[in-house]
C-alpha angles and dihedrals in degrees: 000000000000129000125196128205106239091209105050105005097244108159126218114200112193091207094054099032115195106276092174087063098040098262113132122225112266095034109142117229088234089057093057111104117271089243092055112139130197105265091222106043105011102237121142133255091269089070093062125092129200113252 
């Protein structure tokens, strides 16, 4: 599953994770901490939409 930041367009792919930001491949979006912020623009999880 992929999730896209509605503000800047950064994409989080659960299969790939985001190793550059310390998120291991296979990490579900729902398993990211509630205070997770977009690594590019800093908005919260509620500003991401499922792709």
